[in-house]
C-alpha positions in Angstrom: 146.8 129.6 35.0 146.6 129.7 31.3 150.1 130.2 29.9 153.4 128.9 31.2 155.9 131.7 30.9 158.0 133.2 33.6 155.0 134.9 35.2 153.4 131.5 35.7 156.7 130.1 36.9 157.0 132.7 39.7 153.2 132.3 40.5 153.8 128.6 40.9 156.5 129.3 43.5 154.0 131.5 45.5 151.3 128.8 45.2 153.7 126.2 46.9 154.1 128.5 49.9 150.3 129.0 50.2 149.6 125.3 49.8 147.5 125.8 46.7 147.1 123.2 44.0 148.5 125.0 40.9 148.2 123.9 37.3 149.4 125.5 34.1 148.3 125.2 30.5 151.6 125.1 28.6 152.3 125.2 24.9 155.3 122.9 25.2 157.0 121.0 28.1 160.0 123.4 27.6 157.9 126.4 28.7 159.3 128.3 31.7 156.6 127.2 34.2 156.2 123.7 32.7 159.8 122.9 33.9 158.9 123.4 37.6 155.1 122.9 37.9 154.0 119.3 38.5 150.4 120.3 37.4 151.4 121.0 33.8 149.0 120.3 30.9 150.2 120.7 27.4 147.7 122.3 25.0 146.8 125.2 22.8 145.2 128.2 24.5 143.7 129.3 21.1 141.8 125.9 20.9 138.6 125.9 22.9 138.5 122.1 23.5 142.0 122.4 25.1 140.9 125.2 27.3 137.7 123.5 28.4 139.5 120.2 29.2 142.1 122.1 31.2 139.4 124.1 33.1 137.5 121.0 34.2 140.2 120.2 36.7 140.3 123.7 38.2 138.3 125.8 40.6 139.6 129.2 39.4 141.1 130.0 36.0 143.5 132.9 35.6 146.1 134.0 33.0 149.7 134.9 32.5 149.0 136.7 29.2 146.2 138.5 27.5 146.0 136.5 24.3 143.1 134.0 24.9 140.5 134.8 22.3 137.5 136.7 23.6 135.0 134.1 22.3 136.8 131.4 24.2 136.6 133.5 27.4 132.9 134.0 26.9 132.4 130.2 26.6 134.4 129.6 29.8 132.3 132.2 31.6 129.1 130.5 30.4 130.5 127.2 31.8 131.3 129.0 35.1 127.6 129.9 35.4 126.8 126.2 35.4 129.4 125.0 37.9 132.6 125.5 36.0 135.7 127.3 37.3 135.5 131.0 38.0 137.3 133.1 35.3 139.4 135.9 36.9 139.8 138.4 35.5 136.8 138.1 33.2 136.3 138.8 29.6 134.8 142.2 30.1 137.9 143.4 31.9 140.4 141.6 29.7 139.0 143.3 26.7 140.8 146.5 27.7 144.2 144.7 27.6 143.5 142.8 24.4 142.2 145.8 22.4 144.3 148.9 23.0 141.9 151.1 21.0 139.0 150.0 23.1 141.1 150.7 26.2 141.8 154.2 25.1 138.2 154.9 24.3 137.0 153.5 27.6 139.5 155.5 29.6 138.6 158.6 27.7 134.9 158.0 28.6 135.9 157.6 32.2 137.8 160.9 32.1 141.1 159.3 32.8 144.0 161.4 31.4 145.7 159.7 28.4 147.7 160.8 25.3 145.4 162.0 22.5 144.6 159.3 20.0 142.6 158.7 16.9 141.5 155.9 14.6 143.5 155.9 11.4 143.3 153.7 8.3 145.5 155.6 5.9 148.3 158.2 5.6 145.8 161.0 5.3 144.5 160.2 8.7 148.0 160.1 10.2 148.9 163.4 8.6 145.7 165.0 10.0 146.8 163.9 13.5 150.3 165.3 12.9 148.8 168.6 11.8 147.2 168.9 15.2 149.8 167.2 17.5 153.0 167.5 15.5 155.6 164.9 14.5 156.6 162.4 15.6 153.4 160.4 15.7 153.1 157.1 17.5 151.3 154.2 15.7 150.1 151.3 17.8 148.8 147.9 16.9 145.2 147.6 18.1 145.9 144.0 19.2 148.8 141.7 19.9 151.6 144.2 20.9 153.8 143.8 24.0 157.3 144.7 25.2 157.7 147.4 22.5 156.4 145.2 19.7 153.5 146.7 17.9 154.6 150.3 18.6 156.2 152.5 16.0 157.4 156.1 16.6 157.1 157.7 13.2 159.0 161.0 12.6 158.0 161.4 8.9 155.1 160.6 6.6 157.3 158.1 4.9 157.9 156.2 8.1 154.2 156.2 8.8 153.5 154.9 5.3 155.9 152.0 5.9 154.0 151.0 9.0 150.6 151.4 7.3 151.8 149.0 4.5 151.7 146.2 7.0 148.4 144.2 7.3 148.0 145.3 10.9 145.2 147.5 12.3 146.7 150.5 14.1 145.7 153.7 15.7 147.5 157.0 16.1 148.6 158.5 19.3 150.4 161.7 20.2 154.1 161.4 21.2 154.6 162.4 24.8 157.7 164.1 26.1 157.7 162.7 29.7 160.0 163.1 32.6 159.7 159.5 33.8 157.8 156.3 33.3 156.0 155.0 36.3 153.9 151.9 37.2 151.2 151.6 39.8 150.4 148.0 40.7 147.2 147.2 42.6 145.2 144.1 43.4 141.4 143.7 43.8 139.4 140.7 44.9 135.8 139.7 44.1 134.8 140.9 47.6 136.0 144.4 46.5 139.1 144.4 48.8 142.0 146.2 47.2 145.7 146.8 48.0 148.2 149.1 46.3 152.0 148.7 46.1 154.4 151.7 46.2 154.6 153.4 42.8 157.8 152.5 40.9 159.8 154.0 38.2 160.5 151.8 35.1 163.5 152.4 32.9 162.7 151.5 29.3 164.9 151.1 26.3 163.4 150.5 23.0 160.0 150.0 24.6 161.3 147.2 26.8 161.6 147.4 30.6 165.3 147.2 31.7 165.1 148.4 35.3 162.5 149.0 38.1 163.2 151.4 41.0 161.0 151.2 44.1 159.7 153.5 45.3 160.1 155.8 42.3 163.0 158.1 43.1 162.1 161.8 43.6 158.3 161.2 43.2 156.3 163.5 45.4 154.1 161.8 47.9 151.0 163.6 46.5 151.8 162.4 42.9 152.4 158.9 44.2 149.0 158.9 45.9 147.4 160.2 42.8 148.8 157.3 40.7 147.7 154.7 43.3 144.2 156.3 43.5 144.0 156.2 39.7 144.9 152.5 39.6 142.5 151.6 42.3 139.6 153.4 40.7 140.4 151.8 37.3 140.5 148.4 38.9 137.0 149.0 40.3 135.6 150.7 37.2 136.8 147.9 34.8 135.8 145.1 37.1 139.4 143.7 37.5 139.9 140.6 39.7 143.6 140.0 40.5 146.4 142.3 39.7 146.2 145.5 37.6 149.4 147.2 36.5 148.9 150.8 35.2 151.9 152.1 33.2 152.1 155.9 33.4 153.9 158.8 31.7 154.9 161.4 34.3 155.1 164.9 32.9 155.5 168.4 34.5 151.7 168.9 34.8 150.0 165.5 35.1 150.1 161.7 34.9 149.0 160.1 31.7 148.0 156.4 31.4 150.0 154.6 28.8 149.2 150.8 29.1 147.2 148.4 31.3 148.0 144.8 32.3 145.7 142.5 34.3 148.2 139.9 35.6 151.5 139.8 37.3 153.8 142.4 35.6 157.5 143.0 35.1 157.2 146.2 37.1 156.3 144.1 40.2 159.0 141.4 40.1 160.9 143.4 42.8 158.1 142.4 45.2 159.4 138.8 45.6 162.1 140.0 48.1 161.2 143.7 48.3 157.6 143.6 49.6 155.9 141.8 52.5 153.6 140.1 50.0 154.9 139.4 46.5 152.8 140.3 43.5 152.5 136.6 42.6 151.1 135.7 46.0 148.8 138.7 45.9 147.4 137.7 42.5 146.6 134.2 43.9 145.0 135.7 47.0 142.9 138.0 44.9 141.6 135.5 42.3 140.9 132.9 45.1 139.0 135.6 47.0 140.9 135.3 50.2 142.1 138.3 52.2 144.9 140.2 50.5 148.4 140.5 51.8 150.4 143.4 53.1 151.8 145.3 50.0 154.3 147.5 52.0 158.0 147.4 51.2 160.3 145.1 53.1 163.3 147.5 52.7 163.5 151.2 52.3 164.5 150.9 48.6 164.7 148.2 45.9 166.3 148.1 42.5 165.6 145.4 39.9 167.4 144.8 36.6 166.3 142.5 33.9 168.7 139.9 32.5 168.7 139.7 28.7 170.2 137.1 26.5 173.4 138.2 24.8 174.4 134.9 23.1 176.8 132.4 24.6 180.4 133.1 25.4 181.7 129.5 25.3 180.8 128.5 21.8 178.3 125.8 22.8 174.6 126.3 21.8 172.0 126.7 24.5 170.0 123.7 25.5 166.4 123.7 24.2 164.9 123.1 27.7 166.7 125.5 29.9 168.9 128.6 30.1 172.4 128.4 28.6 175.0 126.6 30.8 177.2 129.6 30.4 174.7 131.7 32.4 174.9 129.3 35.3 178.7 129.2 35.1 178.6 133.0 35.9 176.7 132.4 39.2 179.9 131.9 41.2 181.3 135.3 40.3 178.0 137.2 40.8 177.2 135.5 44.2 180.8 135.9 45.5 181.0 139.5 44.3 177.7 140.5 45.9 176.1 138.0 48.2 173.2 140.4 48.8 171.7 140.4 45.3 169.0 137.9 44.5 169.1 136.2 41.1 166.0 134.8 39.3 166.5 132.9 36.1 163.5 131.7 34.1 164.8 128.5 32.4 164.4 130.0 29.0 166.5 129.3 25.9 169.0 132.2 25.5 168.5 134.4 22.5 169.9 137.8 22.0 167.6 140.4 23.5 165.3 137.9 25.1 164.3 138.5 28.8 165.7 135.5 30.7 165.8 136.6 34.3 166.1 139.4 36.7 168.3 140.5 39.6 167.1 142.4 42.7 169.0 144.4 45.3 167.6 145.8 48.6 168.9 148.5 50.8 168.7 152.3 51.5 170.9 153.9 48.7 169.2 153.8 45.4 172.3 154.9 43.4 174.3 152.0 44.9 171.4 149.5 44.6 170.9 150.3 41.0 174.6 149.9 40.2 174.7 146.5 42.0 171.6 145.2 40.2 172.8 146.4 36.8 176.3 145.0 37.3 175.0 141.5 38.3 172.5 141.5 35.4 175.2 142.5 32.9 177.6 139.9 34.1 175.0 137.1 33.9 174.2 138.2 30.4 177.6 138.8 28.9 180.3 137.7 31.4 181.4 141.3 31.7 180.5 143.9 34.3 178.7 147.0 33.2 180.0 150.4 34.1 178.1 152.8 36.4 176.8 155.1 33.7 173.2 156.4 34.3 170.3 156.9 31.9 
């Protein structure tokens, strides 16, 4: 797996259970997966020689992020044609996660419902969009954006002009007033076998996922099947091998595709305890072209809450190679208060607002599960319990 963040770390855990030799290409030994994976190689994913050297020791190459340059992916695929490791997903599919404008244009050509969008290079172009769609206008970076970065909601021409002043290629998109944000996670193998997880609701703040609720509360069965069908058809149309996460806006009349990811995804972390086959095991099964696992839920309902860094409470700085000692000191309270919650920390240096772990609660009462997960996540982050207020 190219990349050694928390997605690679959790994929490594799945590989151990499957008895699969697993290697990661890490930027530094302090990377999340590098701390736990014995098959760690340190290198630069933007340097083709490093990628080629890493690939020589692998049978299959996959990714925990979308940032490997397209030219490098093409070189790896050429090597695959001459006995090198298979590249899954391939460059043709990954293009639609690397280039958001290309993704929008491809989805439009396929007839997939999406927010209206347009290429823009100046304020006149943005103003023309606003004349048709109204303010606010969403400006998105064509490449490089994630977790709310590279997305600007502009309520006025002045705000749009400030974004356009940056040396970043953007496109304009209409602002959608949605009822809920959903995610449909599917897997597809080279054989063409596919599997779909229950559709979930994601709770976003500032463009960053804070909670995942599975299955999506109040989502009609027909609407859930529509989202799964859309994701499965997109996986086939785009030639995805491995996982595909389709983020959706749910409005009164239809589902609109917002983003795509072709790797394990934050919206699927709940599957570690909450599904019969975790998304991480499923991704490995898919890219290795072995039969896929059962994606059904292991409990009636699951709530997951992300843990974010909020600084340290004891005055000592966090260690460079792991999470802050203050976080671990809070384990006793969390585990004693609620033995049923499952805590996952990523070994990442704590910084305010940085995603450093998640908490999962399983049961049959979504209101109570959500409160439990949020309370545990808040205590791990701050040493204080969050109230039961709802978004």
